[in-house]
C-alpha positions as CSV (number, residue, x, y, z in Angstrom):
1,M,100.4,121.8,83.8
2,A,103.3,120.6,84.2
3,K,106.7,119.7,81.6
4,V,107.6,115.6,82.8
5,A,110.1,113.8,80.8
6,V,109.1,109.8,81.2
7,L,112.7,108.5,80.3
8,G,112.2,104.8,79.8
9,A,109.8,103.8,76.7
10,G,109.2,100.2,77.9
11,S,105.5,98.8,78.8
12,W,105.8,100.6,82.5
13,G,107.3,104.1,81.1
14,T,104.5,104.4,78.2
15,A,101.9,103.4,80.8
16,L,102.8,106.6,83.2
17,S,103.1,108.7,80.7
18,I,99.2,107.5,79.4
19,V,98.5,108.9,83.1
20,L,100.6,112.0,83.5
21,A,99.4,112.8,79.7
22,D,95.8,111.9,81.2
23,N,96.1,114.3,83.8
24,N,97.1,117.4,80.7
25,H,100.2,117.5,81.9
26,D,103.1,118.1,78.8
27,V,104.9,114.9,78.8
28,R,108.2,113.7,76.4
29,L,108.1,110.1,76.5
30,W,111.5,109.2,75.6
31,T,113.3,105.9,74.1
32,H,116.9,105.5,72.7
33,R,115.4,104.2,69.4
34,E,114.5,106.3,66.9
35,D,112.3,103.7,65.4
36,Q,110.2,103.6,68.3
37,A,109.9,107.4,68.8
38,E,108.8,107.6,64.8
39,E,105.8,104.5,65.8
40,I,104.5,105.9,68.7
41,N,104.3,109.6,67.8
42,R,103.0,108.3,63.8
43,T,101.1,105.6,65.5
44,H,100.1,107.0,69.2
45,K,100.9,103.7,70.0
46,N,103.7,101.0,71.7
47,A,103.1,98.2,70.1
48,R,106.3,96.1,71.0
49,Y,105.7,96.6,75.0
50,L,102.2,97.7,75.4
51,K,100.0,97.0,72.6
52,E,96.5,97.1,73.4
53,A,96.9,100.8,75.1
54,T,95.9,103.7,73.4
55,I,98.6,106.8,73.7
56,P,97.3,110.5,73.9
57,S,98.3,112.6,70.3
58,S,99.1,115.0,72.9
59,L,102.2,113.2,74.5
60,T,105.6,113.3,72.1
61,A,108.0,110.8,71.9
62,Y,111.8,111.4,71.3
63,S,115.0,110.1,70.8
64,D,116.8,112.6,71.1
65,L,117.1,113.2,75.7
66,E,118.5,116.8,75.4
67,K,115.6,118.0,73.5
68,A,112.9,115.4,75.7
69,L,114.6,116.9,79.3
70,D,114.3,120.5,77.7
71,D,112.9,122.9,80.2
72,V,111.0,120.5,82.5
73,T,109.5,120.3,85.8
74,A,110.3,116.8,86.5
75,V,111.8,113.9,85.4
76,V,110.5,110.6,85.5
77,L,113.2,107.1,85.3
78,V,111.7,104.6,84.4
79,V,114.8,102.0,82.9
80,P,115.9,98.9,83.9
81,T,118.2,99.0,86.9
82,K,121.6,98.4,85.3
83,A,121.2,101.3,82.6
84,I,120.1,103.7,85.7
85,R,123.7,105.0,86.3
86,E,124.2,105.5,82.4
87,V,121.1,107.1,82.4
88,C,121.7,109.5,85.1
89,Q,124.6,110.4,84.2
90,K,123.4,111.5,80.0
91,V,120.5,113.5,82.6
92,K,123.1,115.1,84.4
93,Q,124.9,116.6,81.6
94,A,121.5,117.3,79.9
95,L,119.3,119.3,82.5
96,T,119.9,123.3,83.1
97,R,117.0,123.7,86.2
98,K,116.5,122.0,89.1
99,V,113.4,119.2,88.8
100,T,111.6,117.0,90.9
101,I,113.2,113.4,90.1
102,I,110.9,110.5,90.5
103,H,112.2,106.6,89.6
104,A,109.0,103.5,89.1
105,T,112.1,101.2,88.5
106,K,111.9,97.9,91.0
107,G,115.3,96.4,91.8
108,I,118.5,96.7,93.2
109,D,122.4,96.5,91.6
110,P,124.2,93.2,92.0
111,D,127.3,94.9,92.4
112,S,126.8,97.6,94.9
113,L,124.1,96.1,96.5
114,K,122.4,99.3,96.4
115,R,118.9,100.9,95.7
116,V,118.1,102.7,92.7
117,S,117.5,105.8,94.4
118,E,120.8,105.7,96.3
119,M,122.3,105.2,92.5
120,I,120.8,108.4,91.3
121,Q,121.8,109.9,94.1
122,E,125.5,108.7,93.6
123,E,125.0,109.7,90.2
124,M,123.3,112.9,90.2
125,P,125.0,116.4,91.5
126,Q,122.5,117.5,95.1
127,E,122.0,120.8,93.3
128,Q,120.0,119.4,90.7
129,Y,117.0,117.7,92.7
130,E,115.5,118.6,95.7
131,D,115.1,114.7,96.8
132,V,114.7,111.3,95.0
133,V,110.6,109.8,95.1
134,V,110.0,106.4,94.6
135,L,106.6,105.0,92.6
136,S,105.9,101.6,93.4
137,G,102.6,99.4,94.0
138,P,100.5,96.9,92.6
139,S,100.2,98.3,89.0
140,H,100.7,95.8,86.0
141,A,101.3,98.1,82.7
142,E,98.8,97.0,80.9
143,E,96.1,97.4,82.8
144,V,97.7,100.9,84.1
145,G,97.2,101.6,80.3
146,L,93.5,101.1,79.8
147,R,92.8,103.3,82.4
148,Q,91.8,100.7,85.0
149,P,91.5,101.1,88.8
150,T,95.1,101.1,90.4
151,T,96.7,102.3,93.3
152,V,100.4,103.5,94.2
153,T,102.2,104.8,96.6
154,V,105.0,107.6,96.6
155,S,107.8,108.1,99.2
156,S,110.3,111.0,99.6
157,H,112.5,111.3,103.1
158,T,111.0,115.0,102.0
159,I,107.4,115.2,102.0
160,A,106.8,117.8,99.9
161,E,108.4,116.4,96.9
162,A,106.5,112.7,97.5
163,E,103.0,115.7,97.2
164,V,103.9,116.5,94.1
165,A,105.0,113.7,92.3
166,Q,101.2,112.6,94.1
167,D,99.7,115.7,92.4
168,L,101.5,115.6,88.7
169,F,99.7,111.5,89.0
170,I,96.9,111.3,90.5
171,N,93.2,110.7,88.9
172,E,89.7,108.7,89.2
173,N,91.6,105.7,87.7
174,F,95.2,106.1,89.2
175,R,95.2,106.4,93.1
176,V,98.4,107.8,95.3
177,Y,99.2,107.3,98.4
178,T,102.2,109.0,100.4
179,N,104.9,107.3,102.4
180,P,107.5,108.6,104.2
181,D,109.6,104.9,104.2
182,V,111.7,104.9,101.1
183,V,114.0,102.4,102.5
184,G,110.3,99.8,102.5
185,V,109.0,101.3,99.9
186,E,111.3,100.7,97.6
187,L,112.8,97.1,98.9
188,G,108.8,95.9,98.5
189,G,108.9,96.4,95.1
190,A,112.0,95.1,94.3
191,L,111.8,91.7,96.2
192,K,108.7,90.7,95.2
193,N,109.8,89.9,91.9
194,I,111.9,86.8,93.5
195,I,109.1,85.2,94.9
196,A,106.9,86.3,92.4
197,L,109.8,83.6,90.3
198,G,109.1,81.5,92.5
199,A,105.3,81.5,92.3
200,G,105.8,80.8,88.5
201,I,108.7,78.2,89.4
202,S,105.8,76.5,91.6
203,D,103.0,76.8,88.7
204,G,105.4,75.4,86.2
205,L,106.0,72.3,88.3
206,G,102.3,72.1,88.4
207,Y,101.6,72.4,92.1
208,G,98.4,73.9,93.2
209,D,96.9,76.7,95.2
210,N,97.8,75.5,98.4
211,A,102.1,75.6,97.0
212,K,101.5,79.0,95.5
213,S,99.7,80.5,99.3
214,A,102.6,79.2,101.3
215,L,105.3,80.4,99.2
216,I,103.8,83.7,99.4
217,T,103.4,84.7,102.7
218,R,107.3,82.6,103.5
219,G,107.9,84.8,100.7
220,L,106.3,88.5,102.6
221,A,107.9,87.3,105.9
222,E,111.3,87.0,104.0
223,I,111.1,90.1,102.7
224,A,110.1,91.7,106.0
225,R,112.7,90.6,107.5
226,L,115.9,91.4,104.8
227,G,113.5,95.1,104.7
228,T,113.8,96.0,108.8
229,S,117.3,94.5,108.9
230,M,118.2,97.2,106.6
231,G,115.8,99.9,108.6
232,A,112.4,99.4,106.8
233,N,109.0,100.4,108.5
234,P,107.5,96.7,108.8
235,L,104.4,98.0,108.2
236,T,104.9,98.9,104.8
237,F,105.5,95.8,104.8
238,A,101.8,95.1,105.0
239,G,100.8,98.0,102.5
240,L,101.0,98.5,98.7
241,T,104.4,97.9,98.1
242,G,104.4,94.9,100.3
243,V,102.2,92.3,100.4
244,G,100.2,94.4,97.6
245,D,102.8,94.4,95.0
246,L,103.7,90.8,96.1
247,I,100.4,89.2,95.3
248,V,99.7,91.2,92.0
249,T,103.0,89.7,91.2
250,C,103.3,86.5,92.2
251,T,99.6,85.4,90.8
252,S,99.0,86.9,87.2
253,Q,100.4,86.0,84.0
254,H,100.5,90.3,83.0
255,S,103.8,89.7,85.7
256,R,107.0,89.2,83.7
257,N,108.7,87.4,86.8
258,W,105.4,85.3,87.0
259,R,106.3,84.1,83.1
260,A,110.0,83.5,83.4
261,G,109.2,81.6,86.6
262,N,106.7,79.3,84.9
263,M,109.1,78.6,82.3
264,L,111.9,77.7,84.6
265,G,109.4,75.2,86.5
266,K,109.1,73.7,83.0
267,G,112.6,73.0,82.4
268,Y,113.1,75.9,80.3
269,A,117.1,77.3,80.8
270,L,117.5,80.4,82.0
271,D,119.6,82.1,78.7
272,E,116.2,80.5,77.0
273,V,114.0,82.1,79.7
274,L,115.6,85.5,78.7
275,D,115.4,85.4,75.4
276,H,111.8,84.3,75.0
277,M,110.7,87.4,77.5
278,G,112.6,89.8,75.3
279,M,112.0,92.3,78.4
280,V,114.0,92.8,81.6
281,V,113.7,90.6,84.1
282,E,114.0,92.2,86.9
283,G,113.7,89.3,89.5
284,V,116.7,87.7,88.1
285,R,119.5,90.5,89.0
286,T,117.2,91.4,92.2
287,T,117.2,88.0,93.1
288,N,121.5,87.5,93.5
289,A,121.5,91.3,95.0
290,A,119.6,89.9,98.0
291,Y,121.1,87.1,98.1
292,K,123.9,89.3,98.7
293,L,122.5,91.0,101.0
294,S,121.4,88.5,103.3
295,K,124.5,87.1,104.1
296,Q,125.7,91.0,104.9
297,Q,122.9,91.1,107.0
298,Q,123.1,87.9,107.9
299,V,119.4,87.4,107.7
300,E,118.0,83.9,106.9
301,M,116.4,84.2,103.5
302,P,115.7,79.9,102.7
303,I,113.2,81.1,99.1
304,T,115.6,83.6,98.2
305,E,119.0,81.3,98.3
306,G,116.8,78.5,96.9
307,I,115.9,80.6,93.7
308,E,120.3,82.0,93.8
309,Q,120.4,78.0,93.7
310,L,118.6,77.8,90.5
311,L,119.4,80.9,88.3
312,F,123.1,80.9,88.9
313,H,124.3,77.3,90.1
314,G,122.2,74.7,88.0
315,A,120.0,73.1,90.7
316,H,116.9,71.5,89.8
317,P,113.5,73.0,90.3
318,K,112.2,70.5,92.0
319,D,115.1,69.7,94.8
320,V,115.0,73.8,95.4
321,V,111.3,73.1,96.1
322,D,111.9,69.7,98.2
323,Q,114.7,71.7,99.9
324,L,112.6,74.3,101.2
325,M,110.1,71.6,102.5
326,T,112.5,69.2,104.7
327,R,113.9,72.3,106.4
328,G,114.5,71.8,110.2
329,R,111.1,72.5,112.5
330,R,109.8,76.4,113.3
331,H,107.6,78.5,115.3
332,E,106.0,80.7,112.9
333,M,105.6,83.2,115.6
334,E,109.6,83.2,115.8
335,D,109.6,85.4,112.5
336,L,105.9,87.2,112.7
337,A,108.5,88.4,116.0
338,D,111.4,88.8,114.1
339,I,109.6,91.2,111.1
340,L,107.8,92.9,114.5
341,G,111.0,93.8,116.0
342,N,109.7,91.8,119.1
343,Q,111.5,89.6,121.8
344,F,109.6,86.0,121.2
345,S,109.7,83.9,124.2
346,S,107.7,80.1,124.0
């Protein structure tokens, strides 16, 4: 049995806490809200974020970070991208021993253009952990909380640390694979949220399955194109954290990014959408980060660029779709060759 602190009591943090508690670990779920911690401990429910799931009574919620981290052997970060640095600074002050660091946050910082693992490494001293482990894959919190079959991937530059995370989480409902490609796993999990916004926009405009299928397929090409330019293994994007996560996020109303895009497609303003959601929509910040990265890496990402124009520059959803549909002619194999790193010749 391990002592594990899960930092972030939103839907995904709560769901992962349930998995860990089901595996008989000593689980401490931290929230910055005292009333939420009291509710979880009293009712074994997280009514705002994961209302259908029952939280095991063995799990304890804390609003005091120092108490939540007391003598733990593993820390699971499940806070929004914009809070990663602040939370890591607090964790650094509270830890009293070396731990396994796992993060399950899918995003990129639009200011520094850093992946989440890079931000953690910048904020926490190396002597406090062996390596950072990334947990990602097609995994709606609502289904994980109900113990429905789910499969994810954990990734670290240090295979032993990835296997520690694998052992912590794996059970008959939650299957965990390992993958050494940290860059690909993180980028796949983050960038698919942009395409999910696009899928929601397409549905909100009233377009059908043909349009959404094209968007998902061409979106995967964009993800892989940027990812491989940054050193990712192209095969990662054919796996759970690539096409797997892309499918589940673009086709389900559980997806907050799809729901946000759907409202945008119906004509709501971004501020209205975010107020209505009541939860972080990581795809919005990630769109801005990916757009900047595409320019930095000199990689063509027309879907990302179109959604950037819609979110931050007032473009109309239909105009964005029209621009994508009237782009210059291309050969599909050119993109496939780019993704695989091969020289294409006609």
